[in-house]
C-alpha positions as CSV (number, residue, x, y, z in Angstrom):
1,X,118.0,-63.5,59.5
2,X,119.4,-66.4,61.1
3,X,116.3,-68.0,62.1
4,X,115.6,-67.8,58.5
5,X,118.3,-69.8,57.7
6,X,117.9,-72.5,60.6
7,X,114.0,-72.7,59.0
8,X,115.7,-73.9,55.6
9,X,117.7,-76.0,56.4
10,X,115.1,-78.0,58.8
11,X,112.9,-78.2,55.9
12,X,115.8,-79.9,53.7
13,X,116.6,-82.1,56.6
14,X,112.7,-83.0,57.0
15,X,112.5,-83.4,53.1
16,X,115.4,-86.1,53.3
17,X,113.7,-87.9,56.3
18,X,110.8,-88.2,54.8
19,X,112.2,-89.6,51.2
20,X,114.9,-91.7,53.1
21,X,112.0,-93.2,55.2
22,X,109.5,-93.6,51.9
23,X,112.3,-95.5,50.7
24,X,113.2,-97.6,53.6
25,X,109.5,-98.7,53.9
26,X,109.3,-100.0,50.6
27,X,112.8,-101.4,50.0
28,X,112.1,-105.0,50.4
29,X,109.3,-104.3,47.2
30,X,111.9,-103.9,44.7
31,X,112.4,-101.6,42.2
32,X,108.6,-101.5,39.9
33,X,108.5,-101.6,36.0
34,X,105.0,-100.4,35.8
35,X,105.0,-96.8,35.1
36,X,101.3,-96.8,37.0
37,X,103.5,-97.4,40.4
38,X,105.9,-94.3,39.4
39,X,103.3,-92.1,38.3
40,X,101.8,-92.6,41.8
41,X,105.1,-92.4,43.7
42,X,105.6,-89.0,41.7
43,X,102.5,-87.5,43.2
44,X,103.2,-88.8,46.2
45,X,106.5,-87.2,46.2
46,X,105.4,-84.0,44.8
47,X,102.6,-83.5,47.2
48,X,104.9,-84.4,50.1
49,X,107.5,-82.0,49.2
50,X,105.1,-79.2,47.9
51,X,104.4,-77.7,51.2
52,X,107.9,-77.7,52.4
53,X,109.1,-76.1,49.2
54,X,106.2,-73.5,49.6
55,X,107.4,-72.4,53.1
56,X,110.8,-72.3,51.8
57,X,110.0,-70.3,49.0
58,X,108.0,-67.7,51.5
59,X,111.1,-68.0,53.9
60,X,113.8,-67.1,51.2
61,X,111.4,-64.4,49.7
62,X,110.9,-62.9,53.3
63,X,114.8,-62.9,53.8
64,X,115.7,-61.5,50.3
65,X,113.2,-58.6,51.4
66,X,114.1,-57.9,54.5
67,X,118.0,-57.8,53.0
68,X,117.3,-55.2,50.4
69,X,115.3,-53.1,52.9
70,X,118.4,-53.4,55.4
71,X,121.0,-52.2,52.5
72,X,118.6,-49.5,51.3
73,X,118.5,-47.7,55.1
74,X,122.3,-47.9,55.3
75,X,122.8,-46.5,52.1
76,X,120.2,-43.6,52.5
77,X,121.9,-43.0,56.0
78,X,125.2,-43.0,54.2
79,X,124.1,-40.5,52.2
80,X,122.5,-38.0,54.3
81,X,125.5,-38.8,56.5
82,X,127.7,-37.6,52.9
83,X,125.1,-34.6,52.7
84,X,125.5,-33.3,55.9
85,X,129.5,-33.6,55.9
86,X,129.0,-31.7,52.6
87,X,127.2,-28.9,54.4
88,X,128.9,-28.7,57.7
89,X,132.2,-28.5,55.4
90,X,130.9,-25.5,53.4
91,X,129.7,-23.8,56.8
92,X,133.1,-24.1,57.7
93,X,134.5,-22.4,54.8
94,X,132.1,-19.7,54.7
95,X,133.2,-19.1,58.4
96,X,136.2,-18.7,57.7
97,X,135.7,-16.7,54.3
98,X,133.3,-14.4,56.9
99,X,136.0,-14.4,59.5
100,X,138.6,-13.0,56.8
101,X,136.1,-10.1,55.9
102,X,135.5,-9.3,59.5
103,X,139.1,-9.2,61.3
104,X,141.6,-8.5,58.1
105,X,140.0,-5.2,57.1
106,X,141.4,-4.3,60.9
107,X,144.6,-5.0,59.8
108,X,145.2,-2.4,56.8
109,X,147.1,0.9,56.7
110,X,144.9,2.9,59.2
111,X,145.4,6.0,56.4
112,X,143.0,4.2,54.3
113,X,140.3,3.8,57.2
114,X,140.4,7.0,58.3
115,X,137.4,8.0,60.7
116,X,135.6,4.2,60.4
117,X,138.5,2.5,62.6
118,X,136.2,2.8,66.0
119,X,132.9,1.1,64.1
120,X,135.0,-1.2,62.8
121,X,136.3,-2.7,65.7
122,X,133.1,-2.1,67.3
123,X,131.6,-4.8,64.6
124,X,134.3,-7.1,64.6
125,X,133.7,-7.5,68.5
126,X,130.0,-8.2,67.9
127,X,131.3,-11.0,64.5
128,X,133.6,-12.6,67.4
129,X,131.3,-12.8,69.9
130,X,128.6,-14.3,67.4
131,X,131.3,-16.5,66.3
132,X,132.2,-18.1,69.6
133,X,128.2,-18.7,70.0
134,X,127.3,-20.2,67.2
135,X,130.4,-20.9,64.1
136,X,132.9,-22.6,66.4
137,X,130.7,-25.3,67.5
138,X,130.7,-26.3,63.9
139,X,134.4,-26.9,64.0
140,X,134.6,-30.6,65.5
141,X,138.2,-31.2,66.3
142,X,140.4,-31.5,69.3
143,X,142.2,-28.5,69.6
144,X,138.3,-26.6,69.6
145,X,139.1,-25.1,73.2
146,X,142.4,-23.8,71.9
147,X,141.0,-22.3,69.0
148,X,138.2,-20.4,71.9
149,X,140.8,-19.7,73.9
150,X,142.6,-17.3,71.3
151,X,139.5,-16.3,69.9
152,X,138.4,-15.0,73.8
153,X,141.8,-13.8,73.5
154,X,141.7,-11.4,70.5
155,X,138.1,-10.4,71.5
156,X,140.0,-9.1,74.9
157,X,142.9,-7.4,72.9
158,X,140.3,-6.0,70.5
159,X,138.0,-4.8,73.0
160,X,141.2,-3.2,74.5
161,X,142.2,-1.0,71.5
162,X,138.6,-0.3,71.0
163,X,138.2,1.3,74.1
164,X,141.7,3.2,73.4
165,X,140.2,4.6,70.1
166,X,136.7,5.5,71.9
167,X,138.3,7.5,75.1
168,X,141.4,8.3,74.6
169,X,141.7,8.5,70.7
170,X,144.7,6.8,70.7
171,X,145.7,3.7,69.1
172,X,147.4,0.9,71.4
173,X,150.2,-0.3,68.8
174,X,151.3,-3.0,71.7
175,X,147.9,-4.6,71.6
176,X,147.4,-4.6,67.9
177,X,150.4,-6.2,67.2
178,X,149.3,-8.8,69.7
179,X,145.9,-9.2,67.8
180,X,147.5,-9.8,64.5
181,X,149.6,-12.5,65.5
182,X,146.5,-14.0,67.1
183,X,144.5,-13.6,64.2
184,X,146.9,-15.3,62.0
185,X,146.8,-18.1,64.7
186,X,143.3,-18.5,64.9
187,X,142.6,-18.5,61.0
188,X,145.6,-21.3,60.8
189,X,143.8,-23.6,63.4
190,X,140.7,-23.1,62.1
191,X,142.4,-23.9,58.4
192,X,143.7,-26.9,59.9
193,X,141.1,-28.2,61.9
194,X,138.8,-28.2,58.4
195,X,141.5,-30.1,56.9
196,X,142.3,-32.5,59.2
197,X,138.5,-33.3,59.6
198,X,137.9,-33.5,55.6
199,X,140.9,-36.2,55.5
200,X,139.6,-38.2,58.7
201,X,136.3,-38.6,57.3
202,X,137.7,-39.5,53.6
């Protein structure tokens, strides 16, 4: 971009030098009163300036074209980034809602669940494994490692509860309480990381 400006400056300097040299050459001849002389001077000056003005117009046109193209590219890139950020934010919200749907039912009244407890824990374990492999990478934040650690800890707790239900037909209340606390902590972490990331982008 700068080299085009330099070309324009050079053209302006050449035009000024050309005009001054013409004036200096004929300085001692005085100013003519003949209209034909002025007409000849006009033809000389326009012929002298025309190539430089043409080059200047071409340079300006090229520079404007490049500037417009750069602006459009930046605007397009910015729109794509905004769309990408919006899609990621929507995916995070869907992931958190899915987390609610798969994990929260484990902590409802057990009398209402009856014989489906074992299957629900098995489904929740599968969901958490998928969440760790796929969903968690969309929560790009500084405390991602802490969220992953808590989810793996919750996964361990649910596995223990599931084994107790499957093998011993007993419900581990201690692990249940710990898993409940972990569940609440994970949801809070996911929500706070989503909100903090959104605020930084705004």
